VOPAGU-2260 file (C-alpha; in pm, 1 decimal, decimal comma):
REM VOPAGU-2260
SITE   aa  ch    i         X         Y         Z
SITE  MET   A    0    4367,9   -6465,3    1400,1
SITE  THR   A    1    4489,0   -6295,0    1722,5
SITE  LEU   A    2    4447,7   -5938,8    1815,8
SITE  ALA   A    3    4820,3   -5881,5    1764,6
SITE  GLU   A    4    4797,2   -6024,7    1415,0
SITE  ILE   A    5    4504,4   -5792,9    1327,0
SITE  GLN   A    6    4683,4   -5493,9    1468,2
SITE  LYS   A    7    4996,8   -5571,5    1279,4
SITE  LYS   A    8    4806,0   -5614,5     953,2
SITE  LEU   A    9    4616,5   -5287,4     999,7
SITE  GLU   A   10    4928,2   -5095,6    1103,2
SITE  SER   A   11    5133,2   -5233,1     812,8
SITE  THR   A   12    4862,4   -5154,9     551,6
SITE  ILE   A   13    4717,3   -4818,3     665,3
SITE  GLU   A   14    4982,2   -4544,8     633,8
SITE  GLN   A   15    5115,3   -4385,8     951,0
SITE  SER   A   16    4854,0   -4561,3    1165,2
SITE  GLN   A   17    4834,9   -4649,5    1526,9
SITE  VAL   A   18    4600,8   -4917,4    1618,2
SITE  THR   A   19    4452,0   -5025,8    1949,1
SITE  MET   A   20    4274,5   -5352,8    1975,4
SITE  GLU   A   21    4017,0   -5484,4    2221,6
SITE  GLY   A   22    3801,5   -5798,1    2256,0
SITE  ASP   A   23    3884,1   -6156,4    2161,3
SITE  GLY   A   24    4008,4   -6324,4    1846,4
SITE  CYS   A   25    3684,8   -6342,4    1650,3
SITE  ASN   A   26    3484,7   -6051,7    1786,8
SITE  CYS   A   27    3692,4   -5744,3    1846,0
SITE  SER   A   28    3711,9   -5369,2    1808,1
SITE  ALA   A   29    3983,7   -5145,4    1663,3
SITE  VAL   A   30    4063,0   -4789,9    1722,6
SITE  VAL   A   31    4262,6   -4663,7    1422,7
SITE  VAL   A   32    4443,5   -4320,1    1417,3
SITE  SER   A   33    4591,6   -4215,2    1089,1
SITE  PRO   A   34    4641,8   -3884,5     897,9
SITE  ILE   A   35    4504,2   -4054,2     582,0
SITE  PHE   A   36    4147,7   -4015,4     722,9
SITE  GLU   A   37    4172,7   -3634,7     701,6
SITE  GLY   A   38    3876,7   -3510,9     490,9
SITE  LEU   A   39    3712,3   -3852,8     467,4
SITE  SER   A   40    3362,6   -3937,2     583,0
SITE  LEU   A   41    3307,6   -4191,7     861,7
SITE  LEU   A   42    3186,0   -4445,0     600,4
SITE  GLN   A   43    3497,3   -4394,6     382,6
SITE  ARG   A   44    3724,0   -4439,1     679,8
SITE  GLN   A   45    3554,5   -4758,3     789,6
SITE  ARG   A   46    3566,3   -4893,9     437,8
SITE  ILE   A   47    3949,1   -4849,0     429,5
SITE  VAL   A   48    3980,4   -5033,8     757,8
SITE  LEU   A   49    3748,3   -5320,2     671,0
SITE  ALA   A   50    3903,9   -5365,6     320,5
SITE  VAL   A   51    4224,0   -5461,9     490,6
SITE  VAL   A   52    4062,9   -5751,2     681,8
SITE  SER   A   53    3796,5   -5839,3     423,5
SITE  GLU   A   54    3950,0   -6186,8     343,1
SITE  GLU   A   55    3958,4   -6276,0     704,6
SITE  ILE   A   56    3595,9   -6173,8     749,3
SITE  LYS   A   57    3488,5   -6366,1     436,2
SITE  SER   A   58    3661,6   -6676,3     550,2
SITE  GLY   A   59    3515,3   -6661,6     904,0
SITE  GLU   A   60    3853,0   -6636,3    1058,1
SITE  LEU   A   61    3746,9   -6294,5    1192,1
SITE  HIS   A   62    3382,4   -6288,2    1275,2
SITE  ALA   A   63    3318,2   -5925,3    1341,2
SITE  LEU   A   64    3530,1   -5610,3    1370,7
SITE  SER   A   65    3401,9   -5289,0    1527,7
SITE  VAL   A   66    3587,5   -4988,2    1395,2
SITE  LYS   A   67    3646,3   -4637,5    1525,9
SITE  THR   A   68    3867,8   -4407,9    1316,2
SITE  TYR   A   69    4026,3   -4068,0    1398,2
SITE  THR   A   70    4285,8   -3841,5    1251,8
SITE  PRO   A   71    4574,2   -3737,6    1487,1
SITE  LYS   A   72    4409,2   -3400,5    1525,0
SITE  GLU   A   73    4083,2   -3554,5    1639,9
SITE  ARG   A   74    4260,4   -3766,7    1895,1
């Protein structure tokens, strides 16, 4: 799975999100900015993002994903 594929999947699944990816195909990090994170804890935000790629992580296609989340106001 390429960084572009991960980015596209996150952006198409998480409403009004802007995603920036870094790293390589199996170990990467994502910065996700979306208004849906408003009022959510850090753990709740990360669970939303990781749920989108859970199948890829389970299958080993994506080894690890580091996640940072922000609302547009925080960015």
